[in-house]
ZAMAR-763913 format. One record per residue: residue in three letters; x, y, z of N, C-alpha, C, O in turn. Coordinates in pm, whole numbers, plus 50000, padded with zeros to 5 digits. Each point is the difference from the previous one (the first is absolute). Example, Ala and Ser with C-alpha at 12.3 -4.5 7.8 and 13.67 -1.06 7.14 Angstrom:
REM residues 2
Ala513194943150780499115011950000500905012050000501044999850066Ser498615010749862500825011950006499235010950073500515011150017
//
This chain:
REM residues 337
Met482745009554074500104988549910501245001449912500235010449939Ala500554979250056501245000249923499695000949851499074993749950Val501745014249980499845001749855500894989949928501194999050027Asp498204993649883500784990849916500635008349889499305005049912Glu502034996550092500675009149907499804996049854499905008649912Phe500044978550060499834995549862498595003149950499825004849889Glu499194992350194498625003049962499785015049987499225004449914Phe501455003550169499865014549996500365005449861499265008149944Phe501884987450002500435004949869499114994749888499725007249904Leu499834980550110499144994349896498655007049997499445002449893Glu500025001050224498705006750006500085014449948499015005449952Lys502175000850058500185013749953500255000649849500065010949944His500074977749991500314999549857501345006649969500175006549897Trp500784991650195501345005349979500954989349944501215002049994Ser498224986949968500844989349947499454995649865498995005249952Asp501684985349988499574994549871499124987850017499784992549905Gly499725005550215499184988350030500734989650081499394990950055Phe501945010449952500824991150082500425007450127500045012350001Pro500264980550106500515006650120501285007649972500774996249913Val499455014650161501225007949986500774999950132499464996950106Val501825006449885500845001450119499645013350067500005010449934Thr499714989350192499615012150073501185009850007501064996450052Pro498765015849898501125009649997500185007350133499655011750012Thr500894981450086500335006750125501165009649976500734998749902Glu499445010950189501075009849981501374993349998500875003949922Ala499324986250163501304993150003500274993049867501135000249950Arg497854993749993500184993249871500255010149888500804997549910Val498515013850096500205010349897501435005250006500645001849897Gln499865000750224501375004950013501014989849948501015003649940Arg498714983850083500884989549949499964999749847501034998249936Met497805003450007499875000349854500755011949941500644998649896Leu499305012850169500665012049950501524998749997500675007449930Arg499864983250146501444997749996500454993749868501194998749974Gly497844997549943500344994449870500395010649897500414996549889Thr499475016450147500365010749907500725011150075499815001650121Thr501015006049809500675011650059499195012749980500405010750047Arg498484988449884499175011749975499235003950125499684991450082Thr500035021549935499305004650119498544996249994499404999549892Ala500024997850223498644994750008498965009549942499014995449943Asp501205017750071498995009649954500215004749856499295008849952Glu501684985449979500235003649860498804995949915499524988850010Leu500015020449908498854997249913500464992149879500895004349926Val498494984250053500284992049881499105004549886500445000449885Gly498325002950145499055004649899498584998550050499774995650113His499285008149803498584999050034499394988949916500204999649878Ile499064991350185499474988149933498615003249944499095002850077Pro500744996749792498705003149941499024988350015500434988750021Pro498275013849968499405013249975499735008050127499715012049990Ala500374982050128499715007450123501105010050031499765009950070Met501454987749876501145009050015500445001950144500495010750037Glu499344979050043500545000450137501534999349991500544993249913Pro500165013850176501475000249993500624986950045499614994250102Ala501355001249821500804988350039501365005150042500795004649917Thr499484994650210501335003350051500784987050017499444989149987Val501835012350042500804987950026499394992250116499984987749998Arg499515019450102499394993250114498724992449960499834988450038Thr499295018049886498764993249964500274988349905499314989850005Val501705011649908500394988649916500534988850089499694988349977Ala501105015250123500534989950092498894992950075500064987950021Ile498915019650020498874994050071499314989649912499684989150047His500115014249826499334990649912500894988249964499514988849982Ala501795013550007500924988949978499984990550119500034987849984Leu499905017950136499904991950121498704992050001500014988050026Met498885018749945498714993249997500004988449901499374989650024Ala501345012349865500034989849895500884988150036499934989549936Gly500915012050167500894989050040501425001449952500774990450004Cys499615021649949501365002249951501024999650113499695002950116Lys501534993449850501155002150086500505014349978499745005849895Pro500995000050203500515013649981500845001649874499975010649936Glu500784979050028500865001249881499215000349870500575002849894Tyr498134994250111499185001149879499545014449974499595003249888Leu500495005250213499435013549990500555008149883499225006849933Pro502104992950037500485007749885499344996249869499815008649913Val499834978850070499364995749875498575005449993499555004349894Val499744995550220498655005550003500035015049969499205005049922Leu501735002050141500135014449976500355002949854499425008849937Gly501534983650010500405002149861498884997049903499825007149901Gly499414982450127498884996649913498925010650000499495003749894Ile500155001150224498955010350011500435012849928499195006249931Glu502054997750085500475012249934499894998849848499615009649933Leu500734978850012499874998049856498545000449957499675006149898Met499464987650179498594999349964499325013650003498975001949935Leu501605007550138499415013350009500425009249886499575011549994Arg501264983649915500345008049883498755002049913499184990949986Asp500695020849958498815003449923499724990149887498854996349977Glu502204999449953499794991449883499494986150037499494992849914Phe500645003550213499504986850042498495000250020499354989649989Asn500105022050042498565002150014499394990750107499064992549972Leu501485008250147499454992250110498565004150031499184991750039Asn500525021049943498645004750025499004992849911498924996150046Gly501435002149828499094993549907499744985550036498864995449996Val502184997550040499824985750029499304997950134499404989550022Gln500685020350067499304998950127498484999949978499264994050078Gly500285012749817498565000949979499474991549887498794999849977Thr502074993149951499584993049879499054988350028499954994650110Met499295001649785499184987950006500854987449987499574989150035His501655012749913500884988649974500534994250133499685005050107Gly501124984649883500584993850119501514999749997500624991950070Val500005017049850501465000449993500575005450130499305006250080Ala501994991449938500685004550121501425004249965500544995749898Pro500085012750184501395003849977500924988150034500174996450116Leu500414997749781500924988850017501425005350015500485007449915Met500194988850194501375004250026500974988849961499874988650047Ile501085014749867501094990949963501275006050057500435010649957Val500174982650139501145005450074501284993049954500114987750009Asn500855020049944501294994749958501125005750086499885011050054Gly501214981549959501175005150070500344992350126499224991650045Pro501955011250011500494992250115499185001550127499924990750079Tyr499445021049941499255001750125498794990750004499684994450104Gly499655004249783498874990849996500424985850035499294992950072Lys501865003049877500514986750033500334999050148499724989850064Lys500865020749991500395000150140498814998150093500104993050101Ile498765013149867498854999250089499104988049970498994997950067Gly501374994249832499284987649975498865000949901499134991349999Leu500835019249917498985000249896500204988049908501124996349967His497774997849994500034987049932499595001549854499035006849967Gly501734986649945499685000049859499954986249939499914998649878Gly500154991150207500014986349953498634993550006498995006549977Asn500994980650055498754992450004498925007350079500215003850115Gly498634998149823498855005650072500085014750030499325004750091Cys501515003049835500275013950039498785009149992500005010550064Phe498974985949860498785007949996499024995950111498955006250014Gly501384983650062499054994450095500455001050144500925007450033Pro498414985050055500255001050143501274992750044500544991649927Gly499925011950193501094992750061501305007650013500984994650052Phe499075018049902501255007550000499765013550066499355008849943Arg501174992650176499635011450084500315013449935499155008950001Ala502034992849943500365013049943499055003649886499465011149997Asn500334979749910499085002649889498615003650051499425010149959Ala500074981550130498615001550045499795012850078499025007149978Thr501884996050114499755011250090500345013549940499365009950032Ile501654990749880500315012749934498825004049910499555011450003Gly499984979249917498845002949916498765003250081499215008649963Arg500624984350148498825002450085500075013850064498985006750013Ala502224997750027500155013250059499555010949902499335009550039Val501044988949836499575009649897498475000149991499395010749994Arg500004977450004498544999449987499325006550120499015007149982Leu501494990850139499395006050118500105015349994499075007050040Leu502054998149909500145014449983498995005449899499405010650021Leu500414982149870499045004549898498574999750054499175008249960Met500554982550130498674999250059499795010550109499015007249999Asn501934993650094499775008150120500305014849981499305008550057Leu501724994849865500325014149976499405005149870499745011949985Gly500034979049920499465004149872498524997549983499405004849904Ala500014987750189498574996549993499674991749877498895000749947Gly502074991350007499764991349886499244987550041500534988949992Leu498245013050052499194989350056498894996249903499315008849946Ala500524978450031498974995249907498625004850045499634998850116Gly499645006749789498665005050030500005014150055498935005750022Lys502245000050000500095013950047500755008049893499435003249896Ala501845000050127500745007149896500284991049881500095004849887Ser500034982350138500304990549893498724994049942499144995250074Ala500755005249793498854994249931500324986049946499254994849918Thr501844999150128500414987149947498864989850006499344998550102Val500434994849787498874990849988500294987050074499184995550081Phe501964998549893500374987550066501225001550090500174992250093Ser500695017649880501345000650055500754987549953499594993849902Ser501485002350165500734988049961500994996550110500325008550083Pro500184979149920500954996050104501255008550004500615001450106Ile499805004349780501225008049998499865012850083500995006750029Arg497774996650009499805011850084500234997350149499925009250081Tyr500374978649954500454997450137501475003550014500415006650096Thr500384989049808501445002750004500564997849861499564991049929Ala501405017250032500564999149865501465004450003500315011549969Cys500564979550069501425003350012500834987449978499714989550058Leu501305011449859500904988649977501325005249948500165011949973Thr500794978950014501265003149935500214989849890499164991349978Glu501965009749952500284990549894500804988150053500615000850107Asn499384988449817500774988150036501415001849944500354994149897Val500445014050171501335003649951500914987749992500864999249912Ala498954991450178500864988250002499824991249877500934992849962Gln497915007849974499734990949890499675006949868499694993449901Thr500385019850096499735006849874501214999349908501145001050047Pro498654997249824501125000249906500375014149954500965001749925Trp498295008450120500175013749951500235009850114499974996350118Glu500255016249844500055010750097498605002650055499024995749939Thr500885011150173498705003050059499315011349923500605006749916Leu498144995250115499245011149942500695013350028500115008449911Ala500354993650213500645012550036501295002249920500245011149951Val500584978750035501255001349925499715003049853500745007449936Ser498184986750012499655002549860499645014649977500015004749886Arg499675002550222499645014249989501175009250032499835012250010Gly501354982050008501185008350021500485000950142501025006450026Tyr498274987450068500475000050138501134989950016500154990949919Ser500635010850187501054990450034499404988250076498985001750067Pro501634986449923499524988750082500055002950150499304993550078Asp501515016249962500115003650142499025010850042499945003650117Asp499315001649789498985010150034498764993250056499614989249954Asp499785017250143498714995250055498895007449929499855012150015Val499374980649906499045005949907498624993850020499874987950020Ile499125020449973498614995250000499355004449869500155011449956Thr499124979349983499145003149887498564997650043499694989650057Cys499445020049918498584998650033499185000949872500155009449922Ala498994980850056499125000049883498604996150045499834991150083Met499165015549861498624996050026499734986949926500164999449878Ala499434990450194499894986949937498834992150056499605001750115Glu499874989649800499014990250044500704988250065501214998549991Ser498004993150075500544987450052500584991949885499485000649888Pro501584991750138500644992649890499114989349939499294992850070Arg500765006349797499374989249926501114990349961500995004149939Leu498864983450095501094990449980499904993449863498964994749963His502135005949965500104993449869500874987650016501205001150028Phe498214987349955500694987250019500424994549864499184998649910Asp502114998450076500514994449876501164990650031501135004450021Asp498574982649982501054990050020500264992349871500554989050002Val499055017049886500144993549870501085006649915500794993149935Ser499255020150065500935007249912501454996650031500414999350116Thr500344998749778501444997050013500865010549932501234999049999Glu498125011149945500745011049938499245013050026498794999950020Pro501925011449979499405012550046498795004849922499055005250060Gln500944993349809498945006249923498634994350035499025007450011Arg500914979550006498724994050040499625004550140498845003450025Leu502134996550066499745004250138499485014450003499015002950067Leu501675006049863499655014150007498675003149931499305009350039Arg500374983049859498675001849938498894997050100499005007050006Gly501194982650073499004996550101499895010650108498905003850040Ile502255000850008499995010550103499345012649944499225006650069Ala501114996749806499415011949937498494998949991499295010050015Asp500214978049961498554998049995499375003150136498925005750007Ser501774990450102499505003050134500035015050029499285004850088Met501555002549840500105014450019498875007649932499755011650031Thr499574981749877498905006549927498674994650051499874987950023Ser499185020749996498674996050047499015010649958500295011950006Thr498544983749952499005009849956499555009150113499515011049976Gly500644984450147499565008050113501135007350071499805005850106Ser501394994049835501165006350064500095014849963499785003749884Trp500545004650215500235014249974501185001949906500045009649924Asn500914981150081501205001649919499725000849851500755006349925Met498164987450030499744999849856499605013749946500165002649881Trp499315006050204499455012749949500615012350064499565011249974Phe501444986850110500665011450062501514997550003500444988550002Thr500325022050000501454998950015500284998550149500015009850074Ser500224978149968500154997250143501114989850024500664995449906Asp499545001350218501094991250040499554985450007498814997150011Met502164994049984499744985850020501254993750062501135003249962Val498654987950134501114992850063499934985449956498954993650013Val502155001349936500114985949964501134994050083501155004249989Ala498504986050095500984993350086500234986049946499174991150017Met501965006949918500354986849947500644991750110500835004950076Ser498794982549931500714991150091501414997949948500255001849881Pro500694994550207501374997549953500064989649888500865000949912Gln498244989250091500014989749896499665005949864500674997049901His498295011250093499645006349874501075009849954500335000649882Ala500235007150213501055009549964501234992849949500625004549904Arg499744984450159501184992549960499834994149860500964999549923Leu497834996050044499764994649867500335010649894500594997049896Cys499035015550132500295010949906501495003449999500595001849894Ala499994998950224501425003650009500894989649934500995003449935Asp498664983950081500804989349939499965000649848500884994649932Ala498085011850014499905001749856500665013049953499895003849884Gly500795002950209500745012149965499235012950014500475010449955Met498354989150106499205012150015500335007350128500044994050108Ser500205018949882500215008450117498655004050059498954997349942Arg501105009150172498785005150060499315009949906498784999749983Ala502025009249956499445009849907499404993249877498995004649946Asp501634984550010499454992649885498624994550031499095000949918Val500764993550201498714994250040498965011050016498864998549956Gln501535012550105499085011350014499525004749864498805002449980Gln502124999049925499655004449866499084990149931499035004049935Arg501254983050078499194990049932498604999450057499034998549925Leu500835002650206498675000250060499235012449956498804999449974Tyr501905011750018499385012449951499454998049859498915004749969Glu501844988349947499584997749863498844990149991499075001949920Leu500984987650160499044989149988498665002750069498974994749958Ala501045013650146498795002050082499065009849930499955011850037Glu499334983549864499065008349929498884991249944500154987949983Arg498725018649989498884993349936499445009149892500095012350012Pro499334982049883499345008549900498755006450061499324993950082Gln500405018149877498875007350056498694992349986499155000550088Gly500694992449800498774992449980499784989650107498874997250039Asn502224996850011499914990350108499575006850129499184994650074Leu501365017149953499695007250123498585005750000499425002350106Lys500025000149775498665005649991498924990050041498865003950023Arg501504983449986499004989850031499565000250146498984994150034Gly501775012650051499645000550142500915009750072500845006649938Gly499014994250193500895008450077499695014749989498865003949979Asn502205004550035499775014550012500395007849876500455011550009Trp499384982349872500215007549875498885010149982498824997150020Arg501595014949941499045010349961500585007149878501225001749991Pro497945002749916500545006949882500765012650037501005003349938Glu498515004050165500705012350038501364997150061500925008249989Arg499244980150075501314996450053500974996949886501185003550007Ala498334989949889500844997249885500435013149933501165001749965Arg497905007550019500325012949938501005007850083500895006549946Ala498974992950188500925007150088501434995149985500965007350024Met499184979949936501334994349979500475001849856501074995249964Gly498125011649954500395002449863499654988949904500564999349890Phe498514991850149499624988749916498615002149939499145006750057Asp500684987449828498694999749938499194988850065500384988349988Pro498525014850081499244989550069499394989749907499564989550045Asp500395013449826499454990449904501074990849939499684991049923Asp501575011450112501104991849947500234988250093500735001050098Asp498644987749872500104988350087501384993749999500344992450090Ser500465010749810501344994249993501045007850080501134995450016Gln498505016250033500935008650073500514992850125499214996250086Pro502115001849926500534993450121499985009750119500385011649987Ile499194983450127499965007950124500954993650100499844988450036Lys501145019150007501004994750092499545001050145499355009750040Ala501014980250039499715000450143500895010150071499585006250098Val501634995549854500945009650058500385009849890500654996249902Lys498955016250114500225010049894501425005550001500515004549897Asp500124995150219501365005150018500834988650061499744995850112Arg501244999549815500784988550047500585002250140500124990550077Asn500245021849954500615002950130499014998750116500405000250116Arg498314998549852499004998350105499644985350021499064996850072Leu501704994449863499924985750029501114997050099501185000049965His498434997350159500964998150109500254985050016499224992950064Leu501875002449878500334985849997500954996650114501085005850011Ile498494984950073500844995550111500094984849999499214993349933Val501755001350141500114985650020499754997550148500735005150086Ala498264987049945499624997650138499354986350010499784993249899Gly499905002750223499384987050020501034988950005501205002349987Gly498304985550033500874988550007500154993249864499475004849900Met501254984250099500184992649876498704993149962499374993450083Gly500255008249793498764994349951499575007149874500475011149973Pro498634983049949499655005349868498865010150003499004998149931Ile501145012550147498915009750018500555014249989501085003050050Thr498165005549885500265014449997498765007150051498884996349965Ala501315013950117498895007850055499875013149923500975007449984Val497824995549970499725012249925499075008850083498914995850038Cys501545016449991499205009650078499605011549909500825008849970His497934991249987499505010849915499995013150078499975000150124Gly500055010849804500065013150062498665007050008498954994249974Trp501125018450062498825008550015499925009049877500544996549895Asn498815014850116499815008349882501125010149982500985000050074Glu498865008649828501075009149960500295011150100500975007449984Ser498214993950118500215010950096501104996950102500375008750078Ser500144979149921501064996450094501224995449924499894992749901Arg501275011550143501274995849940500904994350110500135006050106Ala500484982749868500894993750097501145009550038500465008049919Val499994990850204501065008650052501104991350060499754988750043His501455016549960501114992750062501035009950053500095011449954Gly500674984150142501045008550057500694993250115499554989650048Thr501545016249998500734994850115499325004750128499195009349997Tyr501144984250113499455004150129501094999150105500984992749984Asp498845014750124501005000650107499854988250094498894996850043Thr502204996949990499984988950094500735003750129500084991850092
//
């Protein structure tokens, strides 16, 4: 009886619920031509199962996800960053939360392979974005055993756990990219990885000056149920070109906007005590008196952990991606192409 290759992989739970490309040897060899690295080179061990990820096994999962060979360097670079100790991939693999490693790719190579940062960049329709992020997820599932109900205790999970990869809208941003703001050259190929929730969209087609706009965005950054309010963690804010341009036209630089959001995104402790995950011991751990209702609590405790990018199409929307807890720190670095 003939084996249906698509059903075979789905029945084995080797996919994310969608059909995968069958990794025949010929296809794997073609995928490996996307890198100069040797097939048996160890990239790292994927927690918590700690199965080895070699260049070949990464290539197999990139193939299964639908990647082109030229996408392989980005998948390899992303996985290497995620395996850094400070990123705590092991913790997020087992968490009850639904955050995922979000990859922000800057530089000419991302543009060359078609990574998308314009209209709909968080959603479907863009092969490089979708398949690079999906390859990472398949690796976390198959080599790391990050499976819901098994190693992973995630309660709901979230759509961002299917794929989480994008670039910035360089053509329409009024500022330098996130990577350049950190000292990299515009010609450097850089990946930033941050643990993030699915984006929450802040719609504002009313504001005509930055202060009103940024107050609204800052409100979206604060939530009684957000980990950011009680832990020193990361947050990604993706401003649409329209919102970014409104600020730039008023003379605000990217750093100015980052600073202002850092200042505005706070709530008094008394407000946060009404619901969500406030606990007196968490307030004390941060050096606050839990009985001081006027104490301001910032959503972002360290301004440098607010990762501000310009992405998406033209329109009055900013996407806010809340972070995870203090055990994970965003990572960034160059990768080989």
